N, C-alpha and C positions, 0 to 999 in steps of 0.2 A: 403427463406432467404439463406438458408446453400448452396444452389447450385450458387448462383450469381457469377460473375466472380467479380474481384477487380475492383472500380471505383472510382469517383469523391466522390460520398456519402460515400463510406468507410473512404475515408480522412477525411470528415465531419465528420464522427464519431471519428476519433482516435484525430483529432486537437480539436472538441468542448467537449469530453468528458475525452480524456486521459490526456490531458495536467494537471489537475487538482492535480496530483503527484508532479508534479513540485514546486506548491504551497505547498505541505506539506513538501516537504525536504528543500524548502527554511525557511519555519516558525523553523522546529526543529533546524536547524543550527543556524538561525540567534539569537535565545534567548539561544543558547549555547556559542555562540562565543561574544555575549554582557553580558555575566552576569557578568563579573567581572566590565565594565563600570556602571551598574547597582546598585552596590554597592558604587559607589563613591557619595557623598552627592552633587557634582555639577550635578549629572545626572536628578536631579529631583524627583527621586525616594528614592534611599538612600537605598536600600535594603541590609539585611544581607546576608551572603552568605549560611545560611541555607533558607532563602526565597526566593532564586534564586531556590535551589534544589526544595523548593515548589511549586513553578511556573512551573516546568517542570514536577512535579507529577499531580499538575491541568490539566497542558494540555492533558495529558494523560487520566486522568480520562472523563475529558469531550469528548473527542476521544472516549472513551469508551462507555460511556454515549449516544453520539450521534449516535455511529454505531447501537447501539439496538434499541432507540427510532426511527430513520429516517428508519433504517433498517424495523422495522414491518410496520412504514407508507408507504414505498416504494412498498411492497406488497400489502398493502391495496389501495392505492390510485395511483398508478402508477410511471412509472421511471422518467416519464420527469416533472412531477411537482414537486417532491423531489429533482431530481439533479438541478433544479433551485432554490428550497428554502435553499438546503444544501449552495451551493454557495454564495446566498446573506446573510445569517446569516454569512458564513465567511468573506465576505466582509467588512458587519457592523461591526463586533466583530473586526476585526484587523484594521480598522481606529479608532474605540474607543481605543484599544491597544495604539495606539499611541497617543492619548491625555491624557493619564493617567497621573494623579497629585499624586497621593496615592498609596502605595501599594495594598488597597483592590480592588482600581479599576483596576490595573494591574492583579490580581488574577483573578477577575469576568469576565473580558473581554477574557483572556486567557483561561478560560474553554468553553468559547462560542465559540471562535476560534476555539477551538479542537472537540468541538461539530458539528461545520460545517463540519469539516476535517473528521471526523470519520462518519458522514452521507452520505458523498460523496464516502466512500469505497462501501459502500453497495448499494447506486444508481446507481454510475458508473459503477462498474464490472458487476453488472446483466444486466444492460442495452447493454454494450460494447458484452457481450457474445450471447445476442439476437439478435443482428444486424448485428455480423459478420460471414461471412460465415466458414461452420465448418473447412474446410481445413488451413484456416488461424488462427484460433482462437487461438491456444497456441502459435505461434510468436508475434502474435499483441498484445494479453494478457502480454506475458515475456516483449517486448520492452515499453508498456506502463506502467508498473509498475517499469520498471527500470528506466524510467525517473524521480521517484524520485531523483535518484542521480546528474540529472542535477541541479536541485533545490540546493543539497547540495555544490556542486562545486560554483555555483553562488552565493550563501547565505556566504560562506566562502570568496570567493573575495571581495563580496561587504562590507563585514563588515570592512575587512582590512583597507576600506579606508572612510567609515563611522565612523569609531572611532578613526581616525586620526584627532584629536583638532587640528592641523595647518590648517584644511580643514573646520571641522564643530565644532560649540561649544559641550561641552562634553552632555549636554541637548537636543541636536537637530538629532544629527549624528543616533542614536537608532532610535528616533521616525521615521526619514526618511525610515530607513529599513522596518518598517512596512506598511507605505505608499505606498512604491515600491511592496509588495507584493498587496496590494489591485487594483494596477494599473492595473498588471498584472491578477489577478483576474476577474476584470471587462471587459477586453478584452476576455477573455474566455467566460464569460457570453453571450457577444454579439455574439458571432460564436455559442454559445449551443442555443441559442434561435431556431436554425435552425433545430436542430435534433429532429426527431420525435417521439413520442412515440412508444414504442414496442408494434408490433402487435401481439405477441404472448400474451403479457398481456392485451392487449384490447380485444382480440379474447375470453380467457377464461372468461373475467369479463363482458361477454355480449356485449359487442361493436364489433360485429363481420363486421357490414357494415364499421365502421370506420378502421378496422385492413385491410380489402380487400381494402379501398382507399388508405391505407397508401404503402400497397404493391404495388398497380398497379401503384402508382407515383413512386415508386423506381424502379421498373421493366421499366416500359416505358422511364425513365432517362437513365438507363444503356443501353438500347436498341438503343435509340438515340447515346449515345457515343460511342457503339461501332459498331454501323452501322449493326446489325445481330440480329435476333430474339434470345430471349432465351429458351432453352431445357423444353420441356413441363414436368410436374410432375406427375407421374404415379398413378392411383386411388390405387394402392397396397400401396402408401406411407401415405393413408388419415389413420387420426386419430379421432374419435368420442368423440367429450367433451361434456361434462355435464357441463354446462356454471355455473358459480357460481358469487356473488358479493364480498364474503369476505371469508377469510379463518382464522379461530379463532388461536390465539395463542397457545392454548392448542392442537390444531392439528397440528401445526407447531413441538412443543417439541416432540408430541408421533410418529409423521413420522421419525425426525431425529434418536431417541434411538431406538424406536422398529422395525423400516420397514428398517433401513438402519444403524444397529448398527456398523459394521465394517467401514463404510465410516465416521460415528462419531468418531470413534477412531482415524482414518486414518488424519483426518482435525484438530483435537486436537494435534497430535502429530507433525505436520508439522508446525502447528501454535505457539506452544509452544517451540520447539526447535528453531527456527529462530527468535522469538522475545525474546528472552533469549539472545540469541549472540548480536542480533544487538543493542540492547538497553543498555546491559551490557557494550559492548565495545566502543561505541560512546559517551555515556554520561560521560564516563571516560577516554576517550583515551588522553584527552589533560591534564587530570591530572597525568598518567602516563609518558608523554612527559614529563613535567615540572618538578614534583615531583622526579620521579624515575631517570629520564635520563638527566635533567639538560640543558632541552630545553627553552629558553628566552618564555616569555608569549606571545608574541607580534609577534614570531615566528610560535607558535603551531598552530593557524588555517590554516596556509599553509598546513600542513601535511594533512587536510581532502580532498584537492584537488584531490593528486593522488589516495587516497582511494575511493574518489567519482568515479572517471574515471574508476579504475577497476571494481567497482560496474555497472556502466552503460554499461560497454563491455560486463561483461558475459549475461545478458540478449539479448543484442543485437546480438552478434555472435552464442549465442548457442541456440536462440530461435527457428530456425525453424527446429532444431533437433527434439524439442519436438513434433511436426508433422510430420515429417519425419520419426525418428526412434521408437519413441512411448515416452509416459507418465511414464508409468514405469519404464523402462532404465535409462531414463533423469533425474528424479526426485531423483532416488537411486544413480546414479552417482553424481549429485550435493551435497547432504547431505554429504553422504559417504566421497565424496572425499574432499570437505571443511573441514570436521572432521577429517580428515587423515593430512590432511596439515596444521590444527591449533595444531594437535599433536606434530607434527614438530616444528611448531612456537613457541610451550610451552616448548620444550626442548631445543630448540637455547637461548631463552629467559630466560629461568630460569639458565643456565648455563653461562650466562654474554656474550654470542658469538654476541647480535645482539645491535647496537647503534640506534639511533632514525630514522635514515635513511634506515636502514636494516628492521627493525621491522616496519615500514611502506610498505617497498616492499614487506615484507612477507605477511601483510593484504592485500595489493593489490591482490597478489595470491588466498589468501585464500577466498577474497569475491568477486573473479571473479566466481569462481562456487557457492559461498555461495548466492550471489544474485541471480543467475538463480533458485535455489532452494526456495529462499524465494517469489520471483516473482511467482513461480509456485503453491506454497499455496494457494495463491489467485486464479489461474486458478483453482485449484482442486475441492474446495468447493464450485466454482459458476459451474461448470459441472455436481456435482454428486448427486445432491438433485432436486427434482421434481421443475418444473418451479413457483407453489403457493408457496413454501418455500425457492428459491433462496437468494433474498435480505437477509432475516433474517437468513439464514446460513451462509452468508458471515458476516455479523454483529457480530452474537455469536461467531465464529470463531475467529473474527479479535478482538474482546472486551477480549475475555479470554486469548487468546495469547499476545495481547498487555497488558492488564492488570498485568498477572502474569511477562511479561519479564520487560514491563516498570518499577516495581515496586522493584521485586526479584533480577534482574539482576543489577541495577545502584547500589543499598544499598550493596548487597553482594561485588561486586569490590570495591566500597567506601571503604569499611572496608578491604578489601586485599591491596588496595595500602598502608595502613597505616603500613602491614605487612612487605612491600619489593618487590622485584622481585620475589623472589621463590613464595610467597602468590599470587601474581598475576598469573605466571606462573599455580599455581593450579586452580586459577577461569578459565583460557584458558583451561583445561582437562577439567571441567567442560561443557563448552560449547559446547568442542568437543563431549565429551559422547553425550550431548542432540541431537546433529546434526546426528551423526551416528546411534543413535537409531531412531530417526524418519527416516531416509533413510531404515535402515532396515524394520519398519513398513509398509512404500512404496513398498518394495520388495515382502512383503507378502500379503498385503491388498491393494495394488492399483488398479485404474481402467482403463483399457485400452480405453481412451475417445478419441483417435486422431482421425481425420477426421471424426469424428461419430456426426450425429443431436443431438442436448440436448435432443429430446425426445426419441431417443435410448438409450441415457445413463440412463436418468430417467425418466420412462413415466409419464405426467402431474398426478397429483390426481383425475382431473376431467376428466379424460379419460375413456373409458369404460374397458381399458384392467386392470384398477388397480378395478375392480369391487366395 
């Protein structure tokens, strides 16, 4: 699989699996943008401002729970079964959210929407890395994770029109927003049905004949497309596998903590740093603009569009360098560079030199680098652990990072906003410090995984080499 040239098959994988990040960006942005509408009695829900914040926390809790539960099931029952189930759960929950008529219904359905999206992270990242050629793994992973910001931009623009009561009634527009997310998810599901199970997973779990059949079909299709035979794989690349049906949760934890302790610290550092920064800023940025810089409520959502563009362009423009130059250098540059830029932003903001326009411009530059770093966090943890624990590793680091960042960051910044511009600037320094610290961990503990087979980066637990 690692030697294959880029083909239509790989585009199928990217479109069928990778586009789910657009849904996540859409979901997070829509809820943030419609929060004020949901507090109005005419909306059909009449939430309090506290309940709007609670709904966001419940979504995060669902995502963390879903990532752990479905991450374990992905390693046990296969990538394809779970990336169909998790998307199906998302579709059902987001449709039901649109029909919520009471706060408790909205909370329950937001939890399960988050669970579906959280489960997607583990199932999708593991499947993509196992199906994409080694020399393209970095740029593809970063571009796919960066597509989250397409959903953010789309959600920001969409809600401006859906919340216009001259076009849609107050109790209808926000419901349509969730319905459109379900329509996009259904289209993705139809494409995803054609993506095969990971041959790597099948072979290790005793389905070697099925694995060979899938690989043969992929290779035959690529040879027909390219009009030339593929290069043969030498016997020196062979790995002896002791097939197993399942890998226990205890073994997964033991491998991560005792066999790869430095990689364990690396994964935690990368995820906590980026999760704190992103959740802290994006859950509270509208408040910073409206409460501290005097931006009208109906104008503030537009600021997310240029920031989303900066976030999307970072992985897209820099992604190929993670394969060409290397993981360690580029991840360190992304984290430390964005942290240094954020320090500069904090100094200017704290001195009163930035208005809403220039603060947004500064965030575009900061997130251009930070987004590449955040996307590389998912790439890193999906590469550096053995095949049998890959999905669970992604799930664990996502849950811990998202849990801490999604709770501590917004709560802290929410309090700092009450203290004025100087207090918020202190929060920016904290975020910058975490990003720089994570970058330094990458510098000393990073794994040079570029252009290497996954089995060379971390041998499968089932291989004879692991003894």
